[in-house]
N, C-alpha and C positions, 0 to 999 in steps of 0.2 A: 083523757079516755083510756082505758084497754082496749087494745086490739089480738088480746090472744081470747085462746078459744079452748084455752084448758089453762089449769092450776101448776104452778112452779111447787113442789115441796121439797125442802133443803132439812136434812137428816144433818147436824153437825155439830160444829162445836161455838161455843160460846165466849170470847175472851176480852178480857180491857186488854189496850198494846200500850205499852210504856213505849211512847216514842224518844228517844233520845237523837239529836244531831251532833256530829261532828264531824272537824275537818278530816279529816281519815279515819279510816278504822286502827283502832289502837294493834301493835304485834303482842304476841304473849307475854305476857310478864309485864307491859307497858301500861302505866295510867296517864289518862287525856282527861283533858278538861272539856267538858261537853259546851256546844254554843246555846242549846234550848233542850227542854220536855217537857213533854207533854203527854196525858191520858186521852186516851181515844176509843171508842168502841171499836170492837177487831174479832178475830175467830176468822179461820177458812168457812165455816158453816154460814155465821155472821153477815160476813163480808157479801157471798154469794147472793145470800137472800135481798140484801139491801140492791146487790148489784141487780137482781134478778127484776124486783119491784119497781126499780128507778126507770126502767127499760118497758114497763107498760105490762107487765107479766100479772096476775094475780097470784100472789106468794103466802105461803105458810111456812114457818118454821117449827122444827123439831129438835129439841136440846135440853141441855141444863145449867143452869147459874148456881151460886151458892146464896145462901141465906145472909149476905153482907151487904156492905155498900158498894163494892163495884160491880154486883150486879145490875145495877140503876146505869152507870156508865157502860157497860156490857150490851145494853139491850136500848139505850136510848134512842137509835137513828133507826132502830126495825120499826116502830110503828109509825113514827114520821114518817117513813118511807111507804106505810102503808103495809107491812107485813104481818099478817095474821100469829102473833104470838101467842095465842091459846095454847098452844102443846108444848110452850118453855116453861120446865118444871123448875122450880125450886127446890135445893138440895141441902144436907148438911155435908158441906163442903165446901170450901175456898171456889170463888169464880173463877174462870182461868185466867191466867194471865200470861202475854207474849212482850219479853223485851226485843225491842227493834232500836237498831243504831243505823242511822244513814248519814254518809258520809256526803261531800259538796257535792260529788257527780251523780247522785242517786242510789247509788249502791246500796244495799241494807244487807245486815245478817241480821236473825233471828233465833232467839232461846224460848220455847214455851214450855211451859208450865200447866198442864192439864186440869190439875182439880176437878172441877164437877163435872165436868165433860167425860170423866171417867162413867160418870151415872149414866151417861147416853147411851143404854146396852139391852140388850133381847127384850128383856122385862119391859124395860121403859119402850120398846118400840113398839111391844103388843097393845101398850095402852093408847098408843097413839095408831093403831092398824087402820083404823076409817080414813083417814085424813089423808094417811099413803096411799092406800089402794085406790083411795078419788085420783088421784094426783096424774096430768098428763106427764109431769115430767119431774121423775124422783134422781134429786141430786147427792150426791155422796162422797166424801173427802174420807182420809185419814186420820182426823186429828180425835174419833171417839174409839171405844172398842171396837174388835171385829166382830165380836158376835151380833152387837146393834147394826154395822154396816151390812153385814149376813141377813138379818133380819128384814130391815128395808126393803135391801133387794128383793129377797121373798117376798114380801108383802106387796111390791111395785105390781101394777098392772097396765101401766104405765110403762113408757121408754125410761131407762135409767141410765142418767149423768155419772160416771164416776170419775171423779177427780183423785187418783189415789196419790195423791201429797198427805202425808209424808208416805212414803212405799212402805204400808206394814203389810204381816203376812196376813192373805185371809184368803178363803175355801176358792179353787180353781171356778166353782160356778158361779162366786159372784163376778169375777173377772169377765168371762164368758160372760155374762146377763147385761156387762154395760154394751149401751148402745145410744154414744160412743164412751169409749175410755180415752179420758183426756191427761194427758201426762207434759211434762218435757221430757225433751232428750234424756236426760240423767237417767230419771223415775222412765223411762218407758225399757233402757236397759236390766234396769233390776225387777222391774214387772214382767219381762220377758226371762231373766233368769227365772225368776219363783217359779213360772209357769212349765218350766224345761230345764230343771236343775241338772248341769254339766253340760248343756247344750253352749255352741261357740254364738256370742253375744257380739255382734256387728258394731263398728263405732259410726257406721255413716246414719243419719236419721231414714232415709227411705229403703234402707236395709234392714231398721227396726220395726218399721210398721208392716213392711212384707211379713217377717218374722211374726210378729204377733197375728197378723191376718191369717198367715198359715194355721197359727196355732189353733183357730178360732173365735176369735175377737171380730166380731161383728162389724163395728167401725171404729176410727182410732182417730184423734186429732193430737198431734205433736205440737206445743207450743215451743218456739223459737226464739222468745225475747223480742228485742227490734225487728228479727228478721222476718216475724209474722209466725205463718203456724202452717203445719201438713195437713190435708184433711183425705181421709180414704175412707168410703161412703159404702160400702158393701161390691165395691166392683175393684176390679186389677186397677183403675186410674188412680193415681197420687194427684193432687194440685196442691201447688204451694202459694198461701194466699199471704199476700206483701202487707206489711204494716206503713202504716202515715210514719212519714220524718216527723219527731217532735223534740223538744228540748226536755228532758226527764229531770225532774224536782225529787222526787221521790217514788222508788218504784215498789213501796211497800204496798200489797193488795192490787196490785195490775192484774195479776195471774186469776186474780179472784174476780174482778173485774170482766175480766175476757169469761170466765166458765159462767157467771149469773147472765152475761147479756148471751151466750150461747143459749142456756136453757132457756131463755126468754123467746128468743126466734125459734124454737122445736115447738116450744107449747104455742105457738102462734101460728105455725104450721108450715114455715120455713125448712128447706131443704137445710141438712147440715153445712153443706158449702156454703149459702148465702148465709145462714145464721154467724158461719166462721168469718166469712168478709164484714161484717157489722161486729162482732166482736171483738175481732183486732182494733178495730177504729174505737170500742169503748175502753181498752185495754191503754191505748195510748193517749186518750182523753184522761186517763186515770194519773198517768203518771208524771202528768204537769200539775198537779196540786199534792197537797203534803197530807198526809194520812193513806188510810186506806179508805172507809167508808165514805168521809167526807169529801174524798175527790172525786165520787161516783158521778158521771152524768143525768139526768132524768131527761124524757124526751124534748125538752124543751131546749137543751142545749144541744150547739151545732160541734158535731164531731169532725175531727181533723179526717181529711182524706187522702187516699194514696195518690201519690202524684204517676199519673199514667205515662206521663215523658218515657221515665226508665222501668216502672212498678216496680221500684225497690222500696225498702222499708228500713235501712238502716239509720239512723239520727246517730250523732256524736255520745249521745248520752245512751245508757241502754233502758229498756227495760224489762220487768220481771217475768218469768219464766213462770209456767202456770204453777210450779209447785212452789215459788219464792216468794209468797207472802200468805201472813196469816189473817 
């Protein structure tokens, strides 16, 4: 039974993930033989919707797939996870594809072909205006056109969670509408440079957060992979949220698990800090399974806990940062 008091609406991408496992990543020009290959549902938007729904949030997905056989794969776990797919449109373009290569340590590389996701533009968002406007939390990423991102932010009457990954050019007003902006440390630097071209971009995460807040971003979450996250929620205080120690099997999609769980917590009325504390545990759970959506926990799963003896979160195998998963 859902504990949420509001709906999460995720506006974003839907893909098929072609997951290839290898002993190690190839060097440029090198050919390797993979150990396995599978086709799984993915896309940052769909991943985050499944993660939010599995954590108990009433969730709806706004996005686009092709009129092809891959569309069924891309949407296969959304409805099964309880996501409302009424606003997922079929368009005359191939369903998005992500080729994910995972090595034996769990590290991944990803190449994305947007395909039908390019159709989730301003015009598409206007047709979904009622559901976006009704959401307690609207979740956005960087895998759809910038005018679609902007339209969703404009239509939102609830909280906007902007996971600007990848970092694409968007209007300043879109970033300033975020509450929170969720990025990894590399994306934080790119967003800062986009907001204030020519400005000095610091290299340490606390200074990056401070600079983003000084430019008017309401709240910021910087994900740090296996180290957890940094949270700045409308005050001058910056709180480090450690992640549990786990052995990673596949880090792809862990950042999306974090974002979906964060949105679910916010929709349930949790503070940003409390939602982030739960989200790092969800991300740590996800890296222990193969693939993106199939690895996400439900409310029935037991999440790994932070070692309170040392408060640290650094497993030997890394978890993915927020922008590192499709």
